[in-house]
N, C-alpha and C positions, 0 to 999 in steps of 0.2 A: 905441617910442622916438622922441622928438621931435628933429628935426635942429637943430643949433645955427644961430642966425641967420647967423653968418659962413659956415657950411658951405653954406647955401642960396644965399648971395650968390656965393660962389666957384664953386659948381657951376653956377649959372645962367650965369655968364660963360664957363665952360669949354664948356658945351654950345653956346653961341652962337658962340664963337670957332672951335670945331672941328666945326661941323655938317656941313661938306662931307666930312669924313673919317670920321665916325662912322657905321658901319653898324648898323642895328637888326635883330636876328635873333631867331629863336625856337629852341626845343629840337631841332627837326629839321634845323637848318642844319649843314652839313658842319664848320664850326668847332667846334660843340658836340660833334659826334661825335669830332673829333680830340682835344679835351680829355679826353673820357671814355676814349679809347683810350690816351693817354699816361699819364693818372693811374691807369688800371687796369692798365697794363703788359701789355696784351693783344695787341699787335701789334709787328712789327719796328719798331725806332726808329733807323734809320741816321743821322739827323741829331742824335741825342743830345739830344732835347728833354725837358724836365721841366715840371711845372706848379707854380706858386707861388701861394699864396693868403694873403690877409690883410695887415694893416698891417706887422707885424714882417718877414715874408718880403719884402715889396716894399721896405722900407727897406734890408734886407740886400742885395738885388739892386742897388739904387742905390749902396750903399757899395762893393760889390765889382765894379761895372761889368760885370755879367753881360749879355750880349746878349739883347734881348727880341724875340721874333718877333711875338707877338700880345698884345693887352691887351683884356680883357673886364671890363666894369664894370656894376653895377646902380645907377642913380641913386637909386632908392628905398631903398637900403640904405646910402647914404653919409650919415652923421649928424654927422660932426665936420669941422672945418676941416682938421685934419691929414690925414684920409682924402681930402678933396677936393683938397688940394695934391699928395698922392701921385698921384692920378688925373691931375692936370694934367701932372706930370713924365713919367708913362708915355706920355701922348699925344704927348709930344715925342720919345720914343725909338723909336716905331714908327708906321708908317702903317696898320697892320692893327689897327684899333680897332673894338670892337663894344659897343653898349649892349643890355642884356637886361632882361627883366622879373624881378620877384622870383621868380616860379615857375620860370622858366628857370634863373636863377642857382642856386637851391637844388637843381636837378637835377645840377649839376656841383660844387657846394660839398661839402666834407667837414667842415664846421664847423656846430655847432648854432646859433651866433650869428654869421652871416656879416656881413662889413663891406663887401661889394660889390666887392672887388678880386680879380682873378685874371689871371695872365699865363702864357703859354707861352714858356719861355726856353731858351737853349742851354747845355748843361752845358759847363764849361770844358774845352778840349782843349789839353794842354801838350806841348811838345817836350822830350824828354829831354836834348837837346843844350843846351837853355837852362836846365837846372836848376843853380842856383848851389851850389857846394860850399864848405864851411867846414872848419876843422880839427876842429870838434866836430859835424859834420853828423849828424843822427839820422833814420833811415829805418825805417819798419815795412813788412815784406813780408807780404802776406796770401796764403797758399797754399791755395787751394781753399775759402775760406770760403763757406758756402752760404746764410746767413741775412742778408737785407738789413739788418735792424735792427742786427745785430752790426757790419756794415761801417759803418753810420752812426754807431754809438757810438764805434767806433775812430777814425773821421775827426774826431769831436768832440774826443776825447782828444788826437789829434795836433795839432789847432789849439790846444788849451789848454796842451799841454806843449811847444809850439814845435818839434814834429817838422817836418822839412823836406820830406818827401814820403812817399807811400804807393805801394809797388810791388805789382803784382798778378801772380800766376802761377796757372795752373790756375783761371782765373776762372769762378765759378759764378753771379755776381750782376751784373745790370745796374746801372751806377752811377746811371742815371736812375730807378731804382725809387723810388717815393714814400717808402718806409720808409728808404732810404739818405739821401735829401735831408732829410726831416723829422727823422729820428733824429740826424742830424749837427748840427742847429741852425745850419746855414750852414757847418759845418766842411768838408763835402764840396765846397763851392764855393770854399773858401779854400786848402785844402791840395792841392797838385797830385798827381794820380794818373798812374801810368805802368804800362803793361802789357807783360809779357815773354812770349814764346812758350813758353819752357822754363825749368825750374829751373836747368839748367846755364848758360843764357844770363844769367839774373839774377845767379847767384852769381859768374859770371866778371866781369860789369860791376862788382859791388861789390868784389871782390878786386883788380881792376885799379886801383881808386881808393882802396885801402888802408882799406877798411871791415873792422872786426871783426864777425863774424857770430855772433849768439846765437840759439839755437832754444829756444822755450818748449816744454818737454817734461815731462809729469807724472812721468816716470820718472827725471829728472835728480837726481843726489845733491846738487848745489850749488844753494843757494837764490839767488834773484835779488838779495837785499840783500847777499850775500857777494861779489858781483862788483864789481870796481873798473873801471868803464868809462872808457876814455880814447880820444881821437881819434875818428875817424869810426866810427859804430856803427849796425848794422842788427839789428833784432829780427824774427825769423820767427815768425809765428803760423799754425799749421796749421788744417786744417778742423775743424769741430765734431765730426765723427764719427771721422775717421781720423788727425788730427794732421798733422804736416809730412811732405812727400814725402821718401822715403829719400835722394834726391839731395843734400839739404842736409847729410847726415851725413858727407860725405867732404870732405876738403880743409881741415880745421882749424877748422871751426865748433865753438863751445862750446854746451853745453846748460845750461839753468837751469830751476828750478821755483819754485812758490809753495807754502809749507808748508800742508798741509791737516790741521787739528787735530781735526776732527770725523768724522762718518760719511761725508761726501761725498769723492769722490776727485779732484774738479777743480772749477774755477770756469767760469762762462760765458766764452767767448773774449773778449768785449768787456770784461768786468770784469777778466779776467786781463791783457789788454793794457794797460788803464788803470793798473793797479798797477805793472807793470814799466816802462812808458814814463815814468811820472813819476819813478821812481827813477833811470832812465837820464838823464832830463832834468836832474834836480838834480845828479847827479854829473858830468855833462858841462858844467854851468854854463849850460844853456839857459834856466833860469828866472830868472836874474839879469837885471836891467834893463840895456839897452845903455848 
């Protein structure tokens, strides 16, 4: 692919203006090892870092003001003016900037057609005390969900359905897992996550703030569309294998199900959450424009 003339011009200026801050590294450099470890989810990640790659991801990071730790780019893979301008923006966001060869970049890229942009970023950490509550607040509680792709799908749905937060109990998945970030299409970076130590603690927090709690349960006799949701509402989605913890079934929580009209007895948890959350969102008025 031949670079756009405008891209070559912009990139040349960027390299000249930032030559003192750009480090040139190879595949054995510690920064490359860090990227592989974070992307591979192979080591402890106390700083909650994740890897973003490509034009779309980098534009989303800019839009959401996600903190950037490091920026790695391959000049030989930057073919458009749009890509070059994004590279320029990211060099303004961090002093930890590296240029690599095509070969080195492809060692850390997960794309067949890489566009030369990769960043190590910080996953948003939110304070529960700062969560705004509304008369129609909608929260989804993930209780023991084990598959990263499902968590990502639910985060994407929460963003689309205007859910206000995702609560985690009995957490089994790292939020920085690549499949959470990618599967959410940015939703995991936009919808705040909060973790509770126990089911009882999460339920108590919700009840103290007048949330009605609904548990998705394949054995429930009442279907989701038969429910008339009102006020603050929380949906509990249990683990893929075991369902919701028994602690949710005390204290007035209601159960609901999705009708299964064929031979299968349930839906994937991500699909099920999407169906129920959109019904809740519509009935609570979340989908209406402000």
